[in-house]
C-alpha positions in Angstrom: -88.9 0.2 -21.2 -91.8 -1.6 -22.8 -94.7 -2.2 -20.5 -94.4 -6.0 -20.8 -90.7 -6.0 -19.9 -89.8 -6.7 -16.2 -87.5 -4.2 -14.6 -84.0 -5.1 -13.3 -85.1 -5.0 -9.7 -87.7 -7.8 -10.4 -85.1 -9.8 -12.4 -82.4 -9.4 -9.7 -84.9 -10.5 -7.1 -85.9 -13.6 -9.0 -82.2 -14.4 -9.5 -81.6 -14.0 -5.8 -84.5 -16.3 -5.0 -83.2 -18.9 -7.4 -79.9 -19.0 -5.5 -81.7 -18.9 -2.1 -84.0 -21.8 -3.0 -81.2 -23.8 -4.4 -79.0 -23.3 -1.4 -81.9 -24.1 1.0 -82.6 -27.3 -0.9 -79.0 -28.3 -0.9 -78.6 -27.6 2.8 -81.8 -29.5 3.6 -80.6 -32.5 1.6 -77.4 -32.4 3.6 -79.4 -32.5 6.9 -78.4 -28.9 7.9 -80.4 -26.7 10.2 -83.0 -24.8 8.2 -82.4 -21.0 8.1 -84.4 -18.1 6.7 -83.3 -16.0 3.7 -82.5 -13.2 6.2 -80.3 -15.5 8.2 -78.5 -16.6 5.0 -77.9 -13.0 4.1 -76.6 -12.3 7.6 -74.1 -15.2 7.4 -73.0 -14.0 4.0 -71.9 -10.6 5.3 -70.4 -11.8 8.6 -66.6 -11.3 8.9 -64.6 -14.4 10.0 -63.3 -12.6 13.1 -66.8 -11.4 14.0 -69.0 -8.4 13.3 -71.2 -6.2 15.5 -75.0 -6.3 15.1 -75.0 -2.7 14.0 -72.5 -3.4 11.2 -74.4 -6.5 10.2 -77.6 -4.4 10.0 -75.8 -1.8 7.9 -74.4 -4.4 5.5 -77.8 -6.1 5.1 -79.7 -2.8 4.7 -82.1 -3.7 7.6 -82.8 -2.4 11.0 -80.8 -3.4 14.0 -83.8 -5.1 15.4 -84.1 -7.3 12.3 -80.4 -8.1 12.4 -80.7 -8.9 16.1 -83.6 -11.2 15.6 -81.7 -13.1 12.8 -78.7 -13.3 15.1 -80.8 -14.6 18.0 -82.2 -17.4 15.9 -78.8 -18.5 14.7 -77.3 -18.3 18.2 -80.2 -20.5 19.4 -79.4 -23.0 16.5 -75.8 -23.1 17.6 -74.5 -21.6 14.3 -73.4 -18.2 15.8 -72.1 -17.0 19.1 -71.7 -13.6 20.8 -68.3 -12.8 22.3 -66.9 -9.6 23.8 -65.5 -7.1 21.3 -61.8 -6.4 22.3 -62.1 -3.0 20.7 -65.1 -1.9 22.8 -66.3 -2.9 26.2 -69.9 -2.0 25.3 -70.1 -4.1 22.1 -70.2 -7.7 21.3 -69.1 -9.5 18.2 -71.1 -12.1 16.4 -69.1 -14.9 14.9 -69.6 -18.5 13.7 -69.3 -21.4 16.1 -67.3 -24.5 15.0 -70.7 -25.9 13.8 -71.4 -22.6 12.0 -68.0 -22.8 10.3 -68.8 -26.3 9.1 -72.2 -25.2 7.8 -70.6 -22.2 6.2 -68.1 -24.3 4.2 -71.0 -26.6 3.1 -73.0 -23.6 2.0 -70.1 -22.1 0.0 -69.7 -25.5 -1.8 -73.4 -25.6 -2.5 -73.3 -22.0 -4.0 -70.3 -23.0 -6.1 -72.4 -25.9 -7.5 -75.3 -23.6 -8.2 -73.0 -21.2 -10.1 -71.7 -24.2 -12.1 -75.3 -25.2 -12.9 -76.2 -21.7 -13.9 -73.2 -21.7 -16.3 -74.4 -25.0 -17.8 -77.9 -23.5 -18.3 -77.1 -20.1 -19.7 -73.5 -20.5 -20.7 -70.2 -19.6 -19.2 -70.0 -16.4 -21.2 -73.2 -15.0 -19.9 -72.4 -16.2 -16.4 -69.1 -14.4 -16.6 -70.7 -11.3 -18.0 -73.3 -11.3 -15.2 -70.5 -11.6 -12.6 -68.5 -8.8 -14.2 -71.6 -6.5 -14.3 -72.3 -7.2 -10.6 -68.7 -6.8 -9.5 -68.3 -3.5 -11.4 -68.7 -0.5 -9.0 -72.0 1.3 -9.8 -71.1 4.5 -8.0 -73.2 6.3 -5.4 -76.9 5.8 -5.3 -78.6 8.5 -7.4 -80.6 11.0 -5.2 
C-alpha cells in the first residue's frame, strides 16, 4: 500500500462516522433523545425479544462494563428496560420500551434515507458493491 493511501480500517471508520453523524442529526431534528455512538451500536445489535448484557457486549466487541453503562443510560432515558429472562433466573433481558420501539423505527427510516443519499452521491452500483462486500463472509479472523 502506498504510504499516502489510507488503510481500510481508517476508511471504514470514516464511513461509520458519516452514518453515525447523519443519524444523530436526523434524530436531533426529529426531537429524539440524544444518544452516544456506543448507545446507537447497542440498539443496533439488540434482539426484538431482548438480549442479555453479556451477549450485547460480545456482539459490540466491548466489555460487559461498557455495555452495562450504555444500557443504564438508555434505561434512564426510557428507551430500554430490563426484564427477567425466562430462560435463566439469574439473568435479565434488555429490550426496547414502547418509546424505544418508536425511536428505533424512526432511526431505521433515517438510516434508509442516508443509504439513499449515499447512492445518489456515489452511485447505486458502488453502493450495491459496498453492501455486497460487507455482507460477504470474510471467514475467521487471521491469527
